[in-house]
GULUMDO-814521 format. One record per residue (C-alpha): residue number from 0; x, y, z; residue in one letter. Coordinates in steps of 0.05 Angstrom, whole numbers, plus 5000, padded with zeros to 4 digits. Layout:
N
+-----+------+------+------+--------+
! num !    u !    v !    w ! residu !
+-----+------+------+------+--------+
! NUM !    X !    Y !    Z !      A !
...
+-----+------+------+------+--------+
***
This chain:
104
+-----+------+------+------+--------+
! num !    u !    v !    w ! residu !
+-----+------+------+------+--------+
!   0 ! 5658 ! 0532 ! 1692 !      M !
!   1 ! 5720 ! 0506 ! 1729 !      K !
!   2 ! 5784 ! 0558 ! 1726 !      P !
!   3 ! 5841 ! 0532 ! 1694 !      P !
!   4 ! 5906 ! 0509 ! 1728 !      A !
!   5 ! 5963 ! 0487 ! 1695 !      I !
!   6 ! 6026 ! 0443 ! 1725 !      G !
!   7 ! 6103 ! 0465 ! 1731 !      Y !
!   8 ! 6163 ! 0425 ! 1733 !      L !
!   9 ! 6234 ! 0430 ! 1721 !      R !
!  10 ! 6259 ! 0354 ! 1688 !      R !
!  11 ! 6322 ! 0361 ! 1725 !      D !
!  12 ! 6287 ! 0369 ! 1803 !      I !
!  13 ! 6241 ! 0306 ! 1784 !      S !
!  14 ! 6282 ! 0263 ! 1754 !      G !
!  15 ! 6263 ! 0195 ! 1754 !      V !
!  16 ! 6196 ! 0224 ! 1773 !      A !
!  17 ! 6176 ! 0262 ! 1736 !      Q !
!  18 ! 6108 ! 0215 ! 1718 !      S !
!  19 ! 6094 ! 0201 ! 1794 !      W !
!  20 ! 6101 ! 0288 ! 1814 !      D !
!  21 ! 6053 ! 0286 ! 1746 !      E !
!  22 ! 6013 ! 0252 ! 1770 !      T !
!  23 ! 6004 ! 0286 ! 1832 !      Q !
!  24 ! 5989 ! 0363 ! 1808 !      I !
!  25 ! 5940 ! 0333 ! 1763 !      R !
!  26 ! 5905 ! 0299 ! 1822 !      S !
!  27 ! 5913 ! 0358 ! 1873 !      L !
!  28 ! 5890 ! 0414 ! 1813 !      A !
!  29 ! 5832 ! 0378 ! 1806 !      E !
!  30 ! 5815 ! 0357 ! 1880 !      R !
!  31 ! 5832 ! 0442 ! 1889 !      L !
!  32 ! 5772 ! 0448 ! 1832 !      G !
!  33 ! 5810 ! 0474 ! 1778 !      Y !
!  34 ! 5800 ! 0449 ! 1713 !      R !
!  35 ! 5867 ! 0417 ! 1690 !      F !
!  36 ! 5896 ! 0432 ! 1625 !      T !
!  37 ! 5979 ! 0417 ! 1611 !      K !
!  38 ! 6037 ! 0408 ! 1645 !      T !
!  39 ! 6100 ! 0442 ! 1629 !      V !
!  40 ! 6166 ! 0414 ! 1629 !      V !
!  41 ! 6223 ! 0460 ! 1630 !      F !
!  42 ! 6310 ! 0438 ! 1650 !      S !
!  43 ! 6360 ! 0471 ! 1682 !      D !
!  44 ! 6389 ! 0484 ! 1603 !      R !
!  45 ! 6314 ! 0522 ! 1591 !      T !
!  46 ! 6332 ! 0603 ! 1576 !      T !
!  47 ! 6276 ! 0647 ! 1611 !      E !
!  48 ! 6242 ! 0599 ! 1639 !      P !
!  49 ! 6204 ! 0648 ! 1689 !      L !
!  50 ! 6181 ! 0695 ! 1623 !      R !
!  51 ! 6147 ! 0612 ! 1587 !      R !
!  52 ! 6113 ! 0601 ! 1636 !      L !
!  53 ! 6082 ! 0668 ! 1642 !      L !
!  54 ! 6072 ! 0668 ! 1575 !      D !
!  55 ! 6034 ! 0596 ! 1593 !      V !
!  56 ! 5991 ! 0632 ! 1639 !      V !
!  57 ! 5974 ! 0682 ! 1602 !      T !
!  58 ! 5961 ! 0639 ! 1537 !      T !
!  59 ! 5918 ! 0587 ! 1568 !      T !
!  60 ! 5879 ! 0653 ! 1625 !      E !
!  61 ! 5912 ! 0592 ! 1672 !      A !
!  62 ! 5881 ! 0611 ! 1750 !      A !
!  63 ! 5930 ! 0576 ! 1781 !      A !
!  64 ! 6003 ! 0544 ! 1776 !      V !
!  65 ! 6011 ! 0471 ! 1811 !      V !
!  66 ! 6081 ! 0454 ! 1819 !      T !
!  67 ! 6107 ! 0391 ! 1867 !      P !
!  68 ! 6147 ! 0451 ! 1909 !      S !
!  69 ! 6168 ! 0512 ! 1905 !      L !
!  70 ! 6239 ! 0489 ! 1890 !      N !
!  71 ! 6214 ! 0479 ! 1816 !      H !
!  72 ! 6210 ! 0562 ! 1810 !      L !
!  73 ! 6268 ! 0575 ! 1852 !      D !
!  74 ! 6232 ! 0618 ! 1897 !      D !
!  75 ! 6163 ! 0646 ! 1901 !      L !
!  76 ! 6174 ! 0703 ! 1829 !      P !
!  77 ! 6133 ! 0762 ! 1846 !      D !
!  78 ! 6114 ! 0766 ! 1776 !      A !
!  79 ! 6083 ! 0700 ! 1781 !      L !
!  80 ! 6035 ! 0709 ! 1840 !      L !
!  81 ! 6014 ! 0779 ! 1810 !      A !
!  82 ! 5992 ! 0726 ! 1742 !      A !
!  83 ! 5954 ! 0669 ! 1784 !      C !
!  84 ! 5951 ! 0633 ! 1844 !      D !
!  85 ! 6011 ! 0583 ! 1859 !      V !
!  86 ! 5996 ! 0515 ! 1898 !      I !
!  87 ! 6053 ! 0459 ! 1918 !      T !
!  88 ! 6044 ! 0388 ! 1926 !      V !
!  89 ! 6097 ! 0389 ! 1983 !      T !
!  90 ! 6092 ! 0419 ! 2024 !      P !
!  91 ! 6005 ! 0429 ! 1996 !      E !
!  92 ! 6004 ! 0503 ! 2010 !      I !
!  93 ! 5971 ! 0551 ! 1959 !      T !
!  94 ! 6009 ! 0616 ! 1946 !      H !
!  95 ! 5953 ! 0654 ! 1938 !      T !
!  96 ! 5944 ! 0709 ! 1882 !      R !
!  97 ! 5978 ! 0785 ! 1897 !      T !
!  98 ! 5931 ! 0835 ! 1868 !      L !
!  99 ! 5976 ! 0905 ! 1849 !      P !
! 100 ! 5968 ! 0961 ! 1904 !      A !
! 101 ! 5908 ! 1025 ! 1882 !      L !
! 102 ! 5945 ! 1084 ! 1872 !      P !
! 103 ! 5923 ! 1123 ! 1934 !      A !
+-----+------+------+------+--------+
***
């Protein structure tokens, strides 16, 4: 079974290209071997977007979040990387999940 992935974008950043961004997200996820489940769309008015995105990652058991670019995440949050891989469409890069350090 393919691992699940979700898409993520911010409406205010995608603007009129939102449909195109959603298509690119889905296509890349499927090309990389994920089972695409949904796209999460927030705006600049969304409160606590990272917490809400992490809730969706947990609920869907997503192995990856695919986003048009890191601009949609305002950076590469450590909390998100601890939960799943983060894949950007442009440039096409997979930021691999970081596992917590083992106690010494």
